[in-house]
PAVO-596430 format. One line per 3 residues: number of its first residue (from 1); for each residue x, y, z of C-alpha. Coordinates in nm, 2 decimals. Example, Ala and Ser with C-alpha at 12.3 -4.5 7.8 and 13.67 -1.06 7.14 Angstrom:
BEGIN
1> 1.23 -0.45 0.78 | 1.37 -0.11 0.71
//
This chain:
BEGIN
1> 21.38 7.70 9.51 | 21.21 8.03 9.56 | 20.88 7.97 9.74
4> 20.59 8.19 9.83 | 20.43 8.10 10.16 | 20.10 8.28 10.24
7> 20.00 8.30 10.61 | 20.37 8.29 10.70 | 20.31 8.43 11.04
10> 20.05 8.16 11.12 | 20.11 7.84 11.31 | 20.17 7.61 11.02
13> 20.30 7.88 10.79 | 20.57 7.98 11.04 | 20.70 7.63 11.08
16> 20.69 7.55 10.71 | 20.88 7.87 10.63 | 21.14 7.79 10.90
19> 21.20 7.45 10.75 | 21.22 7.57 10.40 | 21.48 7.83 10.50
22> 21.68 7.57 10.70 | 21.68 7.36 10.38 | 21.83 7.64 10.18
25> 21.53 7.77 9.99 | 21.43 8.13 9.95 | 21.10 8.22 10.11
28> 20.87 8.52 10.04 | 20.62 8.53 10.32 | 20.29 8.71 10.31
31> 20.06 8.77 10.60 | 19.79 9.03 10.69 | 19.83 8.98 11.07
34> 19.45 8.98 11.13 | 19.31 8.98 11.48 | 19.13 8.64 11.48
37> 19.36 8.56 11.77 | 19.63 8.76 11.95 | 19.84 8.94 11.69
40> 20.14 8.96 11.92 | 20.18 8.58 11.88 | 20.19 8.62 11.50
43> 20.44 8.91 11.53 | 20.66 8.70 11.76 | 20.67 8.41 11.51
46> 20.73 8.64 11.22 | 21.01 8.82 11.40 | 21.20 8.50 11.41
49> 21.16 8.45 11.04 | 21.28 8.80 10.96 | 21.61 8.73 11.12
52> 21.68 8.45 10.87 | 21.88 8.49 10.55 | 21.67 8.42 10.25
55> 21.35 8.55 10.39 | 21.15 8.84 10.24 | 20.84 8.97 10.42
58> 20.53 9.12 10.27 | 20.25 9.25 10.50 | 19.94 9.25 10.27
61> 19.59 9.13 10.23 | 19.55 8.85 9.97 | 19.19 8.97 9.90
64> 19.35 9.26 9.72 | 19.43 9.12 9.37 | 19.65 9.40 9.27
67> 19.88 9.33 9.57 | 19.89 8.96 9.49 | 19.96 9.03 9.12
70> 20.24 9.28 9.21 | 20.40 9.02 9.43 | 20.40 8.76 9.15
73> 20.53 9.03 8.91 | 20.82 9.12 9.14 | 20.92 8.76 9.22
76> 20.95 8.44 9.01 | 20.83 8.16 9.22 | 20.92 7.79 9.17
79> 20.62 7.69 9.39 | 20.35 7.85 9.60 | 20.24 7.72 9.95
82> 19.91 7.87 10.03 | 19.84 7.84 10.40 | 19.66 8.17 10.47
85> 19.30 8.12 10.56 | 19.03 8.21 10.81 | 19.06 7.91 11.05
88> 18.81 7.78 11.30 | 18.50 7.57 11.27 | 18.29 7.75 11.54
91> 18.40 8.10 11.45 | 18.24 8.04 11.11 | 17.90 8.02 11.26
94> 17.90 8.38 11.38 | 18.15 8.53 11.13 | 18.06 8.39 10.79
97> 18.18 8.67 10.57 | 18.54 8.64 10.71 | 18.54 8.29 10.54
100> 18.40 8.42 10.21 | 18.68 8.67 10.19 | 18.98 8.48 10.33
103> 18.90 8.13 10.21 | 18.73 8.20 9.88 | 18.82 8.54 9.74
106> 19.18 8.52 9.85 | 19.22 8.17 9.72 | 19.08 8.27 9.38
109> 19.33 8.56 9.37 | 19.62 8.31 9.43 | 19.49 8.07 9.17
112> 19.47 8.36 8.91 | 19.81 8.48 9.00 | 19.96 8.13 8.96
115> 19.78 8.09 8.63 | 19.92 8.41 8.48 | 20.27 8.36 8.62
118> 20.29 8.00 8.50 | 20.37 7.88 8.85 | 20.49 7.52 8.84
121> 20.31 7.39 9.16 | 20.05 7.53 9.40 | 20.02 7.35 9.74
124> 19.73 7.46 9.96 | 19.58 7.39 10.29 | 19.26 7.19 10.29
127> 19.12 7.03 10.61 | 18.99 6.71 10.76 | 18.67 6.90 10.82
130> 18.57 6.84 10.46 | 18.47 6.49 10.57 | 18.18 6.64 10.76
133> 17.97 6.39 10.94 | 18.12 6.08 10.77 | 18.10 5.78 11.00
136> 18.33 5.55 10.80 | 18.67 5.54 10.96 | 18.95 5.61 10.87
139> 18.87 5.90 10.64 | 19.00 5.83 10.29 | 19.04 6.07 10.00
142> 18.81 5.86 9.80 | 18.52 5.91 10.05 | 18.24 6.15 9.96
145> 18.29 6.50 10.10 | 17.96 6.65 9.98 | 17.80 6.70 10.33
148> 18.00 6.96 10.52 | 17.87 7.05 10.87 | 18.03 7.39 10.90
151> 18.09 7.69 10.67 | 18.46 7.65 10.73 | 18.44 7.30 10.59
154> 18.24 7.41 10.29 | 18.50 7.67 10.20 | 18.78 7.42 10.22
157> 18.58 7.18 9.99 | 18.52 7.48 9.76 | 18.90 7.53 9.75
160> 18.95 7.18 9.63 | 18.69 7.23 9.36 | 18.84 7.56 9.25
163> 19.18 7.40 9.23 | 19.05 7.11 9.03 | 18.90 7.36 8.78
166> 19.23 7.55 8.74 | 19.43 7.22 8.71 | 19.19 7.11 8.43
169> 19.16 7.44 8.24 | 19.51 7.58 8.28 | 19.73 7.28 8.35
172> 19.82 7.43 8.69 | 19.95 7.15 8.92 | 19.77 7.18 9.25
175> 19.82 6.97 9.57 | 19.55 7.00 9.84 | 19.65 6.88 10.19
178> 19.38 6.78 10.43 | 19.53 6.85 10.77 | 19.41 6.66 11.08
181> 19.42 6.85 11.41 | 19.77 7.00 11.41 | 19.93 7.09 11.74
184> 20.27 7.18 11.88 | 20.49 7.47 11.98 | 20.37 7.81 11.85
187> 20.02 7.67 11.82 | 19.70 7.86 11.80 | 19.52 7.99 12.11
190> 19.18 7.87 11.98 | 19.29 7.51 11.96 | 19.23 7.25 12.23
193> 19.59 7.21 12.35 | 19.63 7.58 12.42 | 19.29 7.61 12.58
196> 19.34 7.31 12.81 | 19.69 7.41 12.92 | 19.57 7.77 12.99
199> 19.28 7.65 13.19 | 19.49 7.41 13.40 | 19.75 7.67 13.48
202> 19.48 7.93 13.58 | 19.29 7.68 13.79 | 18.98 7.68 13.57
205> 18.77 7.38 13.46 | 18.84 7.23 13.12 | 18.54 7.24 12.89
208> 18.50 6.89 12.75 | 18.25 6.87 12.46 | 18.03 6.57 12.36
211> 18.08 6.46 12.72 | 18.43 6.34 12.64 | 18.32 6.10 12.37
214> 18.55 6.25 12.11 | 18.84 6.12 11.90 | 19.09 6.33 11.72
217> 19.38 6.24 11.49 | 19.62 6.48 11.67 | 19.92 6.54 11.45
220> 20.24 6.71 11.57 | 20.36 7.01 11.37 | 20.69 6.85 11.28
223> 20.52 6.56 11.11 | 20.28 6.80 10.92 | 20.58 7.01 10.80
226> 20.75 6.70 10.66 | 20.44 6.64 10.45 | 20.41 7.00 10.34
229> 20.77 7.03 10.23 | 20.75 6.70 10.05 | 20.44 6.81 9.86
232> 20.64 7.12 9.74 | 20.95 6.93 9.64 | 20.89 6.57 9.54
235> 20.87 6.50 9.16 | 20.61 6.31 8.97 | 20.29 6.42 9.14
238> 19.97 6.42 8.94 | 19.84 6.75 8.80 | 19.56 6.75 9.06
241> 19.62 6.59 9.40 | 19.44 6.58 9.73 | 19.60 6.40 10.03
244> 19.54 6.35 10.40 | 19.81 6.45 10.64 | 19.74 6.31 10.98
247> 19.89 6.09 11.25 | 19.68 5.79 11.14 | 19.60 5.73 11.51
250> 19.28 5.87 11.66 | 19.31 5.95 12.02 | 19.04 5.97 12.29
253> 19.00 6.33 12.40 | 19.02 6.23 12.76 | 19.36 6.05 12.69
256> 19.49 6.37 12.54 | 19.37 6.57 12.84 | 19.55 6.32 13.06
259> 19.88 6.37 12.87 | 19.85 6.75 12.91 | 19.76 6.73 13.28
262> 20.06 6.51 13.35 | 20.29 6.75 13.17 | 20.14 7.05 13.35
265> 20.13 6.87 13.69 | 19.77 6.96 13.76 | 19.47 6.73 13.80
268> 19.20 6.85 13.56 | 18.86 6.96 13.66 | 18.63 6.89 13.37
271> 18.30 7.05 13.27 | 18.12 6.80 13.05 | 17.92 6.97 12.77
274> 17.72 6.86 12.46 | 17.87 6.85 12.11 | 17.90 7.20 11.96
277> 17.74 7.30 11.63 | 17.96 7.22 11.33 | 18.18 6.97 11.53
280> 18.22 6.60 11.47 | 18.27 6.31 11.71 | 18.57 6.15 11.54
283> 18.85 6.21 11.29 | 19.10 5.95 11.16 | 19.32 5.99 10.86
286> 19.39 5.72 10.60 | 19.74 5.82 10.49 | 19.82 5.55 10.24
289> 19.82 5.80 9.95 | 20.06 6.04 10.13 | 20.29 5.75 10.22
292> 20.32 5.64 9.86 | 20.34 5.98 9.70 | 20.52 6.19 9.96
295> 20.70 5.93 10.17 | 20.50 6.07 10.46 | 20.53 5.88 10.79
298> 20.43 6.05 11.11 | 20.65 5.95 11.41 | 20.54 6.17 11.71
301> 20.27 6.04 11.94 | 20.08 6.26 12.18 | 20.28 6.12 12.47
304> 20.58 6.30 12.32 | 20.41 6.59 12.14 | 20.18 6.72 12.41
307> 20.47 6.76 12.67 | 20.66 6.94 12.40 | 20.38 7.19 12.36
310> 20.34 7.24 12.73 | 20.72 7.30 12.76 | 20.70 7.56 12.49
313> 20.38 7.72 12.64 | 20.55 7.77 12.98 | 20.87 7.91 12.82
316> 20.67 8.15 12.59 | 20.47 8.28 12.88 | 20.75 8.27 13.14
319> 20.56 8.04 13.37
//
């Protein structure tokens, strides 16, 4: 297959592109290398992809519809994997217009390009954040997601509604994947695993929000990639799909910190803080739908995944 991956220099986009190339697919990767976090990390990921046969790179902004249209005009894609987005719950509080552009305008451009090109399938990144303040656990795709508690979550819910409209009006097959707290090698510097390892190695206290009373369905990147690739390649999906991709095992934040501190070899000093605006106490994925439709079955617990991340972090920084 020939597959367009947007956000190819991002954390998940890089890993998905690598897997698709290893499986023998052609990949066209688009990224604008924005400065939400250190650009050198994105460049380093992307440099690895550029060495692979079958990879074509485009540095462009998806908010420019002419650029998107030209890309679809030059290439005939069997599927599109839209992973580009403005990430981060807390960043959305102070930078709302970044989300309007990257998560709404760019997504509409991709939908329109897929419609006009007759693309067979569009897979796109949604988020567990769409569940907002839901207290029923685990989170199921049938749960109401009408009460987001961050602008980021609202834009991801909007993506699902936009995709539904295009599936209904234009028969475009869309698959929305609600990711649950993805971590692993080449992960983002704004995520907890990176922040905690960095603080421990620099001898700084770890900031622990909601006084440690947090649960997260931490999901290792390899498991997420399995689900994404399946969503691009398996037959017989419905015209409109939304599925959870998570580890199906909520972990106490303090247990996750313990796994990291053991891997780093440093006893953590913790600064206990209240819950941040836009955050939620718990996430927990019901993955029955992904199991049935994608054969999705996560296998990597934090006791294995967190040390893998620490090992990569030390190697990457030469520590």
